[in-house]
N, C-alpha and C positions, 0 to 999 in steps of 0.2 A: 961446433959440431958435437962436442961432448955434452953440452947442455941439452941439445936436441935429443940425443940418445938417452940421457938421464930422464928427461921429461917423458919420452916414449915408454921407458921402462916403468916409471911411476904410474903412468896412465894404464898400462897393461896390467900391472899388479893391482891397481885399484879396481879395474873392471873385473878381473878374475876373482879378487877377494869379495867384491859385491855379489857376483854371481854365486859364489860358494855359500855366502851367508844366506842369500835368497833360497838356494836349494835346501840348505839345512832347515830354514824356517818352514818351507813348504813340506818337507819330510816330517817335521815335528807335528805340523797341523794334520797331516794325513794320518799319522799314528794316533794322535789324540782323537780324531774323528772315528777311527776304527774302534778305539777303546770305548768311546761313548756309545757307539752302536752296540758293542758287545755288552756293556753294562745295562743298557736299556733292554736288550733281549733277555738277559738274566733276571732283571727286575720283573719283567712281565711273566717270565716262567715261574718265578717264586710265587707271585700272586696267583697264577693259574693253579699251581699245586695247592696253595692254601685255600682256594675256592672250590676244590673238588669235594662234592658231597660224599662220594664213595670213600674218601679218606677221613671224613669227619669221625671223631671218636665215638659218637653215638650211632653211626651207621651200622655197626655190628651188634647193636643191642637186639636181643630176640624180640619178636620172632622174625627170622629171615625167610624170605621166599626163595627157594632154590630150584624152581621149576624151569628147566631149559626151554620148554615149549611156550612159556609165557614171556612175551617180549618185555613186559614191565616188571618182571621178577627182580629181586635184589641181585641175584647172580648175574643175569644178563645186563642189568644196569651198571653194575660194578665193572664187568669185563669191558663193556662198551666205553665207559668212562676212562678206564686205564688205557685202552687202545688209543683213544683220542689224546690222552696225556702223553703217551709215547710219541705220538705224531708231533705234539707241541715241543717236546724235548728235542726231537730231531730238527725241527724248524729253528730252535734256539741254537743248536750246534752249527747250523748253516751260517749264523751270524758271528761265530767265533773266529778270531785270528788264528792262524796256523800255530802260533807260539803261545796261545792262551793257556794259562794255568787252570782254566775251568774244564778242559777236556775230560780229565778223569772223573770229575763229579757228574758230568752229564752222561758219560759212558756208563757210570754206575746206575744212573736213573733209568736209562734204557734197559740195562740188564735186569734191574729190579722189576720193571714193568713186564719184561719177557717172562721172567720166572713166575710172576703172579698169574699171568694169562695161562701159561702152560699148567701150573699147579691147580688152578681152579677148574680148568677144563678136564683135567685128569681126576680130580677129587673135589667135586662141587660142595660136598658137605664140610670141607675145610675152609670155606669162604671167610669166615670171621678170623681164623688164624692167619690166613694168607693176607688179608687186608692189614692186620696188625704188623705182620712182617714187612709188607710193602711200605707202610707208613713209617716204620722204624728206619728202613734203608733210605727212603726219600728224605727223612729228617736229617740223617747223617750227611747226606749229599748237600742239602740246603745249608746246613751249618758250615760245611766245608767252603761253599761258595761265599757265605757271609764273612768267613775268616779271611778269604782271599781278596774280597772286595769290600772294604769298609763302608763304601757308599750304599751298599745293599742293606735292607732291613730284614731282620729275621722274622719270618712268618712260617709257622709250623704247618705241615701238611693237614689239610682239612679244617684249619683253625678259622677260616673266613667263610666256610660253607653256609653258615646260617647267621652270619654277622648282620646286624641291623643297620650299620652305617656304611 
């Protein structure tokens, strides 16, 4: 009888231990998958920021067209581009884990876009200055992301806008 009880206890402990190990492995896989999704979203966002023509260093070279009535003016083009970028940042935030260290950097990006849009709408003649300010704030946020995630590659805002490869 004691042998039977001992075998039952060993079997119970083995099954419970195996189940706990399986749960731990599954949880690790889930977290790893969430992190990979997050890193992928951040990688795409960094490339998108780097590919924005409105953030390219030569975008603010004179002469700039500031006519609000002209849909193809530099002013309207830049504001439209930054509105889309803000939307891209928000989409990337949707891919973040709730405990992600990337939240502050992405929040800063949205805030920088908001400030740019409001400032250029209030003072269109300051477009070049506001683009430079936005580029600087986005660069700081991108650098923060690259420091947090070593698997990300540093690409500066606007640096790929006219890249040939």
